[in-house]
C-alpha positions in Angstrom: 114.5 69.2 124.0 111.8 71.1 121.6 111.5 74.7 123.7 107.9 76.0 124.8 107.2 78.0 121.5 108.3 75.4 119.5 105.8 72.9 121.0 103.1 75.3 120.6 103.8 75.9 116.9 103.7 72.5 116.6 100.4 71.5 118.2 99.0 74.7 116.3 100.3 74.3 112.9 99.1 70.1 112.0 96.1 69.9 110.3 95.8 73.7 109.5 99.0 73.3 106.2 100.1 70.6 103.7 103.0 69.5 104.9 105.4 67.8 102.4 107.1 64.4 104.4 110.4 65.7 105.3 108.7 68.7 107.2 106.2 66.6 108.5 108.8 64.1 109.8 110.9 66.9 111.7 107.9 67.9 113.3 106.6 64.5 114.7 110.7 64.4 115.5 109.9 66.6 117.8 107.1 66.1 119.5 107.8 62.6 119.8 111.4 63.2 121.5 109.2 66.6 123.5 106.8 63.8 124.5 109.5 60.9 126.1 111.0 63.9 128.0 108.2 64.8 129.7 106.9 61.1 129.9 110.3 60.2 132.3 110.2 63.6 134.3 106.9 63.1 135.3 108.6 59.2 136.7 110.9 61.1 138.5 108.9 64.0 139.7 106.6 60.8 141.4 109.8 59.6 143.3 109.9 61.0 146.9 113.1 62.9 148.0 114.7 62.6 144.2 117.5 65.3 143.4 117.7 65.6 139.5 118.3 68.4 136.3 116.4 67.8 133.0 118.4 69.1 129.7 121.7 69.1 131.4 124.0 71.0 128.6 127.7 71.9 129.4 131.1 71.9 126.6 134.1 70.9 127.3 136.2 70.4 123.9 132.1 70.3 122.3 128.8 70.5 123.0 127.0 67.8 124.9 123.9 67.7 126.1 121.9 65.1 128.6 118.4 64.6 128.7 118.0 63.8 132.6 120.3 63.9 135.7 120.0 61.8 139.1 122.5 62.5 142.3 121.7 59.8 145.2 123.8 58.4 147.5 125.8 56.0 145.4 126.5 57.5 142.4 125.3 60.1 139.6 122.6 58.3 136.7 122.7 59.8 133.3 120.2 59.1 131.3 119.8 59.6 127.4 115.4 58.6 126.9 114.2 57.5 123.2 110.7 57.7 122.6 111.2 55.1 119.6 108.4 53.3 118.6 108.2 50.2 116.7 110.4 46.8 117.1 114.0 47.8 116.8 117.6 45.7 117.2 121.0 46.4 117.6 123.7 45.2 115.1 126.8 46.1 115.3 127.1 49.9 115.5 123.5 50.2 114.1 120.6 50.1 115.2 117.5 49.2 112.8 114.2 49.0 113.3 111.4 46.4 111.3 110.5 49.7 108.8 114.3 48.7 107.3 115.5 52.1 108.8 118.9 52.3 110.4 121.1 54.6 112.6 123.9 54.1 114.5 123.2 52.7 117.2 122.7 54.8 121.0 125.0 53.1 122.9 128.0 55.0 121.3 126.1 58.5 122.3 125.6 57.1 125.9 129.6 56.1 125.3 130.2 59.6 124.7 128.1 61.1 127.1 129.6 59.3 130.2 133.4 60.1 128.7 132.6 63.4 128.6 130.7 64.3 132.1 133.5 62.0 133.3 136.3 65.0 133.0 133.2 67.5 134.0 133.0 66.1 137.3 136.9 65.7 137.4 136.9 69.5 136.8 134.3 69.6 139.6 136.2 67.6 142.0 133.1 65.7 141.9 133.8 62.6 143.5 130.9 59.7 142.6 130.3 56.6 140.1 128.9 57.5 137.1 126.3 54.9 136.1 124.4 56.0 132.1 121.5 54.2 130.8 119.4 54.5 128.0 115.7 54.6 128.5 112.9 53.6 125.9 109.7 55.3 127.1 107.2 54.6 124.5 105.0 51.4 125.1 105.1 50.7 122.0 108.8 49.7 121.7 109.8 46.4 121.5 114.0 45.2 121.2 114.6 42.2 119.7 117.5 41.9 121.5 117.7 43.4 124.9 120.3 40.9 127.2 122.6 42.6 124.7 123.1 45.8 127.1 121.0 44.7 129.5 122.9 46.7 132.3 122.7 50.1 130.3 118.9 49.8 129.3 115.6 50.8 130.8 112.7 48.7 128.7 108.9 50.4 128.7 107.6 48.3 131.2 111.5 48.4 133.1 110.5 52.3 134.4 108.4 51.2 137.0 111.9 49.5 138.9 113.0 53.3 139.4 111.3 53.9 142.3 113.6 51.3 144.2 116.6 52.6 142.2 117.8 55.7 144.0 118.7 56.3 147.9 118.8 59.9 149.2 119.5 60.1 152.7 122.8 62.3 152.0 120.0 65.7 150.6 122.4 68.3 151.8 125.8 66.8 150.0 123.5 65.4 147.3 122.3 69.0 147.1 125.7 70.4 146.9 126.6 68.1 144.1 123.7 69.2 142.1 124.2 73.2 142.4 128.6 72.8 141.1 126.6 71.2 138.2 124.5 73.8 137.4 127.2 76.3 137.9 128.8 74.7 135.0 125.5 74.6 133.1 125.7 76.4 129.5 122.5 76.8 127.3 123.0 75.8 123.6 119.6 75.7 122.5 120.2 79.2 120.2 122.9 77.5 118.3 121.5 74.6 117.5 117.9 75.6 116.7 115.9 75.1 113.5 113.5 76.8 112.5 110.6 74.3 111.9 108.1 77.4 110.4 106.4 77.1 106.8 105.6 80.0 105.2 102.3 82.3 107.5 100.3 82.2 104.4 100.3 78.9 103.7 98.2 77.9 107.0 95.0 77.7 106.6 92.2 79.9 109.1 89.2 79.1 110.4 87.9 77.0 113.9 89.9 74.0 115.4 88.6 72.5 118.3 91.0 72.3 121.6 90.1 69.4 122.3 90.4 66.8 118.8 92.6 69.1 117.0 90.4 69.1 113.8 89.3 71.8 111.4 85.5 72.8 110.7 84.3 70.8 113.1 82.5 73.0 115.8 79.3 74.2 115.5 78.2 77.1 117.0 75.1 79.1 116.9 74.7 82.6 116.9 73.6 84.2 120.7 74.4 80.9 122.1 77.0 80.5 124.6 77.9 77.1 124.3 79.1 75.1 121.0 80.3 72.0 120.1 82.1 69.6 118.0 80.4 67.2 116.0 83.7 64.4 116.1 84.7 64.5 119.5 81.2 65.6 120.8 82.6 68.2 123.3 80.8 70.9 124.4 82.6 73.7 125.2 82.1 77.6 126.0 82.2 79.7 123.0 84.5 81.6 124.2 87.1 79.5 125.0 87.2 78.2 121.5 88.0 82.0 120.1 90.4 82.2 122.4 91.8 79.0 122.0 91.7 79.5 118.5 93.3 83.1 118.7 96.2 82.0 120.2 97.0 79.7 117.6 96.8 82.4 115.0 99.4 84.2 117.0 101.8 81.1 117.8 101.8 81.0 113.6 102.0 84.0 112.7 104.7 85.3 115.1 103.9 88.4 114.8 101.5 91.3 115.8 97.9 90.9 114.1 95.0 93.4 113.1 91.6 92.9 114.5 90.6 92.3 110.4 92.9 89.5 110.5 91.3 87.7 114.1 88.3 88.2 112.3 89.3 86.4 109.5 91.1 83.8 110.7 87.8 82.7 113.1 85.5 83.2 110.2 82.6 83.9 112.4 81.6 86.3 115.2 81.1 90.3 115.9 84.2 92.7 115.4 83.0 94.1 119.0 83.3 90.1 120.5 86.8 89.5 118.6 87.9 92.7 120.1 87.1 92.6 123.1 88.8 89.2 123.5 91.9 90.4 122.0 92.6 93.2 124.3 91.7 90.9 127.2 94.2 88.0 125.7 96.6 90.4 124.1 98.7 93.4 124.9 98.4 96.2 121.7 101.1 98.3 120.2 98.7 101.5 119.5 95.9 102.6 121.0 94.5 103.4 116.9 95.0 100.5 114.6 96.3 98.3 117.4 97.9 95.0 116.4 97.9 92.3 119.4 100.8 90.3 120.6 102.0 88.5 123.2 104.5 90.3 125.4 106.8 87.7 126.6 107.0 86.0 123.4 107.4 88.9 121.2 111.0 90.4 120.6 111.4 89.5 116.6 112.7 85.7 116.6 110.5 82.7 117.6 
């Protein structure tokens, strides 16, 4: 799952740089996967008294990552979430789509996850059946042979049935199991995290609409507090638009920036007003020749 900073980078770079096909595909995969996992978590949050863990990582012989775990009275459910779009079918050990693409069947992936998790729970003296399911979250996904693994798959149209799947009458017992799992949890994101950045100099400066995310469409007039996007027609406070675009400057540069860079990035506004905004939004390294940054995200690595 993409980190919060990766998500912000992805949201900021689209439309501001020329991306080659492989880089754009990588960004799309990051964004799509994260959308699916966030959607599934939102569904779980609507189920009363549910006990769950998301993005669970642990190590036995290898690193294992599980998108979501639900602990109920009868079993522990493991969910592998896919946000694929298009028409797919299982063909032996492959999973093929209508665009001619082919990948290893995700059923093999959930088999490996189940096997590793069985070992983990045995080591932790957790005695509950393990049920592993593959969840497809994208409403534009269609499976040509859905009956092949019917008991192991949840299709987009079936996600609403989750509310009736879980029972949690033994909350205390189930919470103890959750705590055991959390105590055995590891975090390997720093190992697998791949750089998805491009040189900052390749990014395009300018005002971008915070709503429709298009560059150069926001019309603002001197001495007026409101501005309007000529594409999506959203009327916004000019200060709000400047703030959002200055944050994008930070997420894309990933290093402290000067007031001159802030003014270049926005392309409009007085030095006094931009400096006031920077002082409000960011911290600065020195009182003189200030460079601005966000404290929680400035440690040399993005």
